[in-house]
Wavefront OBJ file of the C-alpha trace (Angstrom):
o trace
v 32.178 -20.534 44.145
v 31.888 -22.546 40.656
v 31.685 -20.000 37.892
v 28.704 -20.354 35.764
v 29.232 -22.476 32.338
v 29.968 -20.107 29.163
v 26.755 -19.989 26.500
v 26.792 -22.308 23.939
v 28.137 -21.004 20.634
v 25.358 -20.629 17.827
v 25.284 -23.792 15.716
v 26.771 -22.864 11.881
v 24.086 -24.572 9.827
v 25.579 -23.408 6.971
v 26.980 -26.716 5.647
v 24.089 -28.759 6.847
v 22.591 -31.425 4.165
v 18.298 -30.827 4.106
v 18.240 -34.064 6.516
v 20.318 -33.251 8.741
v 18.551 -29.482 8.691
v 15.663 -31.683 9.333
v 16.895 -33.638 12.568
v 18.235 -31.083 14.187
v 15.120 -28.881 13.801
v 12.989 -31.933 15.239
v 16.115 -31.933 17.961
v 14.319 -28.310 19.271
v 11.058 -29.652 19.398
v 10.276 -27.839 16.064
v 8.238 -29.398 13.103
v 10.160 -31.226 10.505
v 8.740 -28.672 7.417
v 10.339 -25.842 8.469
v 14.008 -27.222 7.712
v 12.828 -27.078 3.918
v 11.956 -23.793 4.366
v 14.825 -22.571 6.056
v 16.934 -24.666 3.556
v 15.678 -22.433 0.595
v 15.445 -18.903 1.908
v 19.621 -20.219 2.755
v 20.793 -21.584 -0.337
v 18.108 -20.108 -2.778
v 17.357 -16.655 -1.346
v 20.580 -16.028 0.066
v 18.970 -14.702 3.045
v 20.925 -15.446 6.621
v 19.311 -13.822 9.006
v 16.445 -15.931 10.598
v 14.412 -13.163 11.235
v 13.813 -12.172 7.900
v 12.668 -15.581 7.075
v 8.862 -14.230 7.052
v 6.981 -17.547 6.787
v 8.507 -19.094 9.903
v 6.625 -18.575 12.920
v 7.894 -15.424 14.710
v 8.840 -17.436 17.733
v 10.620 -19.984 15.737
v 12.523 -17.124 14.202
v 13.570 -15.857 17.754
v 14.761 -19.351 19.107
v 16.737 -20.118 15.825
v 18.037 -16.675 16.041
v 19.810 -17.648 19.606
v 20.990 -20.977 18.499
v 21.866 -21.159 15.283
v 23.525 -19.243 12.844
v 24.758 -19.281 9.154
v 28.283 -18.719 8.044
v 29.123 -16.681 4.704
v 32.404 -16.039 3.071
v 32.805 -12.528 3.438
v 33.188 -10.462 -0.219
v 36.847 -8.540 0.184
v 37.287 -7.574 -3.444
v 35.998 -8.346 -6.946
v 38.973 -7.653 -9.893
v 37.148 -7.571 -13.376
v 39.599 -8.920 -16.676
v 39.069 -7.278 -19.840
v 37.291 -10.266 -20.953
v 34.810 -9.743 -18.443
v 36.160 -12.801 -16.605
v 35.743 -11.665 -12.474
v 37.909 -13.088 -9.257
v 36.572 -12.672 -6.344
v 38.524 -12.453 -2.823
v 36.758 -14.277 0.089
v 37.355 -14.117 3.624
v 36.746 -16.456 6.182
v 35.239 -16.758 9.625
v 38.873 -17.577 10.610
v 40.056 -14.803 8.724
v 41.634 -16.941 6.338
v 41.522 -16.055 2.345
v 40.305 -18.040 -0.686
v 39.678 -17.080 -4.337
v 36.710 -18.286 -6.737
v 36.072 -16.868 -10.266
v 33.075 -16.413 -12.531
v 33.548 -17.028 -16.284
v 31.213 -15.366 -18.545
v 30.003 -16.994 -21.452
v 31.991 -20.212 -21.826
v 29.347 -21.054 -23.535
v 27.280 -21.078 -20.512
v 27.720 -19.026 -17.372
v 30.656 -20.591 -15.297
v 31.363 -20.506 -11.311
v 35.332 -21.799 -10.970
v 35.073 -22.402 -6.809
v 37.955 -23.564 -4.225
v 37.720 -26.530 -2.113
v 41.028 -25.754 0.447
v 42.679 -22.451 1.653
v 46.241 -23.586 -0.672
v 46.971 -26.866 -1.591
v 48.950 -29.830 -0.696
v 49.785 -31.162 -4.629
v 52.195 -28.660 -5.391
v 52.209 -29.234 -9.176
v 55.463 -27.575 -10.631
v 53.354 -25.179 -12.797
v 50.630 -24.008 -10.116
v 51.054 -20.706 -8.229
v 48.066 -21.911 -5.606
v 50.518 -25.354 -5.140
v 53.463 -22.615 -4.032
v 51.067 -21.731 -0.928
v 50.845 -25.067 0.781
v 47.534 -26.403 2.177
v 46.458 -23.752 5.331
v 43.457 -26.064 5.676
v 40.486 -27.915 4.372
v 37.345 -26.062 3.922
v 34.319 -26.686 4.980
v 31.173 -28.013 3.062
v 29.368 -24.729 4.371
v 32.593 -22.857 3.193
v 32.477 -24.416 -0.179
v 28.643 -23.856 -0.914
v 28.651 -20.692 0.366
v 30.944 -19.405 -2.497
v 28.750 -20.398 -5.004
v 25.621 -18.942 -2.820
v 27.429 -15.387 -2.887
v 28.530 -15.531 -6.389
v 24.817 -16.417 -7.540
v 23.264 -13.316 -5.853
v 25.898 -11.171 -6.842
v 25.098 -11.905 -10.502
v 21.568 -12.399 -10.082
v 21.651 -15.654 -11.174
v 19.797 -17.301 -8.013
v 16.446 -17.711 -10.081
v 15.259 -21.019 -11.194
v 15.374 -19.796 -14.823
v 18.971 -18.506 -14.721
v 21.114 -21.797 -15.459
v 24.717 -21.796 -14.404
v 27.844 -24.372 -14.126
v 30.174 -24.936 -10.938
v 33.688 -26.362 -11.681
v 35.291 -27.331 -8.554
v 38.839 -26.205 -9.925
v 39.855 -23.426 -8.339
v 42.385 -23.485 -5.008
v 42.661 -27.015 -3.988
v 42.159 -30.930 -4.581
v 38.693 -31.579 -4.183
v 39.032 -35.071 -3.183
v 41.646 -34.519 -0.769
v 38.518 -32.786 0.834
v 36.214 -35.555 -0.115
v 33.694 -35.808 2.385
v 33.060 -31.740 2.771
v 32.916 -31.433 -1.029
v 30.477 -33.968 -1.881
v 28.275 -32.523 1.174
v 28.844 -29.364 -0.821
v 27.777 -30.028 -4.492
v 24.940 -31.914 -2.764
v 23.897 -29.003 -1.045
v 24.088 -27.172 -4.183
v 22.026 -29.866 -6.440
v 19.035 -29.920 -3.969
v 15.543 -28.832 -5.358
v 15.098 -27.211 -2.035
v 18.360 -24.964 -3.006
v 19.904 -23.449 -5.932
v 19.166 -26.933 -7.634
v 22.091 -27.073 -9.784
v 21.955 -30.828 -11.679
v 24.765 -32.859 -11.339
v 25.610 -32.954 -14.704
v 26.360 -29.128 -14.830
v 28.873 -29.633 -12.015
v 32.775 -30.955 -13.003
v 35.144 -31.866 -10.310
v 38.805 -31.754 -11.172
v 41.572 -33.902 -9.738
v 45.448 -34.588 -10.048
v 44.355 -38.064 -9.449
v 43.570 -39.005 -6.067
v 42.915 -42.927 -6.809
v 40.660 -43.775 -3.858
v 38.777 -40.294 -4.466
v 37.821 -41.762 -7.958
v 37.135 -44.986 -7.340
v 34.592 -43.743 -4.337
v 33.190 -40.648 -6.357
v 32.200 -43.539 -8.877
v 29.890 -44.842 -6.478
v 28.052 -41.380 -5.428
v 24.416 -41.121 -6.026
v 24.880 -37.537 -6.973
v 27.770 -37.440 -8.926
v 29.526 -34.602 -10.956
v 31.536 -34.858 -14.347
v 35.222 -36.087 -13.931
v 37.525 -34.123 -15.260
v 41.934 -35.398 -14.660
v 44.431 -33.025 -14.822
v 47.158 -35.126 -16.510
v 49.914 -32.958 -17.910
v 51.680 -35.759 -18.663
v 52.241 -39.129 -21.092
v 54.593 -41.185 -18.963
v 55.675 -41.786 -15.519
v 58.711 -39.661 -15.082
v 57.165 -37.161 -16.638
v 54.231 -37.096 -14.807
v 56.508 -37.320 -11.483
v 58.276 -34.281 -12.101
v 55.403 -32.280 -12.707
v 52.614 -33.789 -10.775
v 54.074 -34.887 -7.335
v 51.228 -37.431 -6.498
v 52.427 -39.492 -9.425
v 54.786 -40.744 -6.667
v 51.973 -42.382 -4.324
v 48.892 -43.194 -7.473
v 51.039 -43.668 -10.597
v 49.963 -43.234 -14.314
v 48.984 -46.857 -14.455
v 46.741 -46.900 -11.465
v 45.062 -43.431 -12.606
v 44.266 -44.469 -16.393
v 43.057 -47.966 -14.598
v 41.050 -46.192 -12.723
v 39.360 -43.830 -15.313
v 39.026 -47.153 -17.562
v 36.751 -48.521 -14.701
v 34.982 -45.151 -13.917
v 31.256 -45.093 -14.666
v 30.426 -42.844 -17.498
v 27.071 -42.068 -18.046
v 25.971 -42.303 -22.112
v 26.079 -38.789 -22.771
v 29.025 -37.950 -21.051
v 33.410 -38.212 -21.342
v 35.803 -37.721 -18.911
v 37.767 -34.995 -19.638
v 41.958 -34.814 -19.275
v 43.292 -31.550 -18.646
v 46.778 -30.912 -20.330
v 48.791 -27.910 -19.687
v 51.180 -27.114 -22.679
v 54.991 -26.624 -21.321
v 56.919 -25.450 -23.946
v 59.641 -27.891 -24.734
v 58.527 -30.079 -21.808
v 55.505 -31.645 -22.622
v 54.736 -30.214 -25.820
v 56.500 -32.890 -28.320
v 54.944 -34.601 -31.120
v 56.079 -37.398 -29.109
v 54.088 -36.469 -26.383
v 51.115 -36.158 -28.243
v 51.540 -39.586 -29.805
v 51.840 -41.452 -26.152
v 49.406 -39.174 -24.938
v 47.197 -41.087 -27.298
v 48.337 -44.544 -26.615
v 47.559 -43.270 -23.047
v 43.853 -43.115 -23.454
v 42.825 -45.400 -25.895
v 39.703 -47.762 -24.755
v 38.711 -44.484 -22.364
v 35.703 -42.640 -23.368
v 37.174 -39.416 -22.980
v 38.220 -35.950 -24.535
v 41.302 -33.373 -23.798
v 41.493 -30.097 -23.143
v 45.081 -28.558 -23.937
v 45.180 -25.695 -21.946
v 48.728 -23.631 -23.019
v 50.447 -22.333 -19.634
v 49.381 -19.165 -18.132
v 53.356 -18.241 -17.545
v 53.331 -16.064 -14.018
v 56.009 -14.965 -11.983
v 57.194 -17.980 -9.683
v 56.682 -20.585 -12.263
v 59.584 -21.929 -13.976
v 57.876 -23.109 -17.098
v 57.069 -21.258 -20.350
v 53.875 -20.939 -22.869
v 54.429 -22.498 -26.188
v 53.830 -20.593 -29.421
v 50.462 -21.034 -31.031
v 52.344 -23.455 -33.403
v 53.529 -25.880 -31.790
v 49.795 -25.957 -29.548
v 48.375 -26.470 -33.039
v 50.633 -29.461 -34.154
v 50.125 -31.057 -30.849
v 46.166 -30.914 -31.178
v 46.331 -32.125 -34.879
v 48.631 -35.473 -34.059
v 45.159 -36.112 -31.529
v 42.633 -35.012 -33.659
v 44.040 -37.064 -36.562
v 44.326 -39.925 -34.211
v 40.490 -39.987 -33.488
v 40.954 -37.600 -29.762
v 38.226 -35.309 -29.073
v 40.424 -32.535 -28.294
v 39.820 -28.624 -27.951
v 42.205 -25.932 -26.998
v 41.152 -23.942 -24.090
v 41.339 -20.069 -24.405
v 42.340 -18.319 -21.139
v 40.251 -16.197 -19.095
v 41.049 -13.802 -16.788
v 45.193 -13.901 -17.308
v 45.055 -10.043 -16.626
v 43.979 -10.536 -12.985
v 45.554 -13.576 -12.132
v 42.486 -15.495 -12.112
v 42.928 -17.888 -14.721
v 44.002 -21.994 -14.263
v 46.592 -22.539 -11.685
v 47.183 -18.443 -10.822
v 44.892 -18.456 -7.855
v 46.883 -17.585 -5.057
v 46.559 -15.354 -1.913
v 48.842 -13.962 0.654
v 50.022 -16.434 2.981
v 50.727 -13.629 5.618
v 46.690 -12.826 6.418
v 45.815 -12.256 9.759
v 45.022 -15.440 11.464
v 46.229 -17.672 9.215
v 47.714 -20.599 10.350
v 51.476 -21.298 8.506
v 50.694 -23.073 5.686
v 52.690 -26.668 5.710
v 55.450 -27.258 3.009
v 53.364 -28.878 -0.032
v 56.147 -32.028 0.578
v 55.074 -32.137 4.030
v 51.370 -31.452 3.431
v 51.216 -34.392 0.547
v 52.674 -36.576 3.340
v 50.896 -35.868 6.683
v 47.167 -35.938 4.759
v 47.135 -38.187 2.062
l 1 2 3 4 5 6 7 8 9 10 11 12 13 14 15 16 17 18 19 20 21 22 23 24 25 26 27 28 29 30 31 32 33 34 35 36 37 38 39 40 41 42 43 44 45 46 47 48 49 50 51 52 53 54 55 56 57 58 59 60 61 62 63 64 65 66 67 68 69 70 71 72 73 74 75 76 77 78 79 80 81 82 83 84 85 86 87 88 89 90 91 92 93 94 95 96 97 98 99 100 101 102 103 104 105 106 107 108 109 110 111 112 113 114 115 116 117 118 119 120 121 122 123 124 125 126 127 128 129 130 131 132 133 134 135 136 137 138 139 140 141 142 143 144 145 146 147 148 149 150 151 152 153 154 155 156 157 158 159 160 161 162 163 164 165 166 167 168 169 170 171 172 173 174 175 176 177 178 179 180 181 182 183 184 185 186 187 188 189 190 191 192 193 194 195 196 197 198 199 200 201 202 203 204 205 206 207 208 209 210 211 212 213 214 215 216 217 218 219 220 221 222 223 224 225 226 227 228 229 230 231 232 233 234 235 236 237 238 239 240 241 242 243 244 245 246 247 248 249 250 251 252 253 254 255 256 257 258 259 260 261 262 263 264 265 266 267 268 269 270 271 272 273 274 275 276 277 278 279 280 281 282 283 284 285 286 287 288 289 290 291 292 293 294 295 296 297 298 299 300 301 302 303 304 305 306 307 308 309 310 311 312 313 314 315 316 317 318 319 320 321 322 323 324 325 326 327 328 329 330 331 332 333 334 335 336 337 338 339 340 341 342 343 344 345 346 347 348 349 350 351 352 353 354 355 356 357 358 359 360 361 362 363 364 365 366 367 368 369 370
């Protein structure tokens, strides 16, 4: 006797771009125009139950509820800093966990989102890198963070502007396709309509990804996590430099198509006695010569497990002055959310979360997946 086939699992449409959603709807024999309505319900209004999508025919809503689903990161906890920064802990369908951050008044409202569970890059000063890489996030999981934050904070209306920085857990160019699909979903006018100029993607230097990014029709602002002024220094602090060295990275930045009103942002974490010397500043000026860019200095957000110290304010100011005196646009970023471990380099979740696969060591993950 032949056993009955298992029923098909519902299709998760959370990560489908509008054109893909239209195609899926046509496959079901439904009119294409309903896709725009569904997309708006999900991504603009935050509604994920098909029965609640009141402008769709009732029969179609019933069919969609049987065949489709909209996976959404589940909010587990919110931690609020004394400075108003809020850290969100999310659990995903496979019970792995990620963190996202809301940073108010910077001067705009900013959502910092993750692109991976953990990270393979193993930067020496970053807690997330100590997790290793568990897995990539899907486009739906990346966009879903923004969707949840926007509705939780009341920012889903067209009159409320906010910025997105892909600077949370993970290396976004290591998860290129899902990250870019998510950004297109977030930018679609049928959804939250976040323009590319309000989105910044930060990379430690995945050079092929930077080159590919420069050819995207929907192209976010580019930020480079630099942190060093010469090869040996960067090899020690940012291990991917051994694969895509500083020379290749700077060359890619010189060729990147920066528009008239934009600059590449170079992020530079200052580590006491390591990369904060006057000679480091002078080398950095020469390194960035000819690039339309600006430098964000980030005094280290020290934490247990990070083997470096934060330089004093005098050393930070002296470093910034050398850059400014040579005509480099420079700012010193104020750390936000340090008391709740929400500042840059401090996002980390328990590797022993139920259901999570053991994280690969950073070195092994980097070798296996790049």
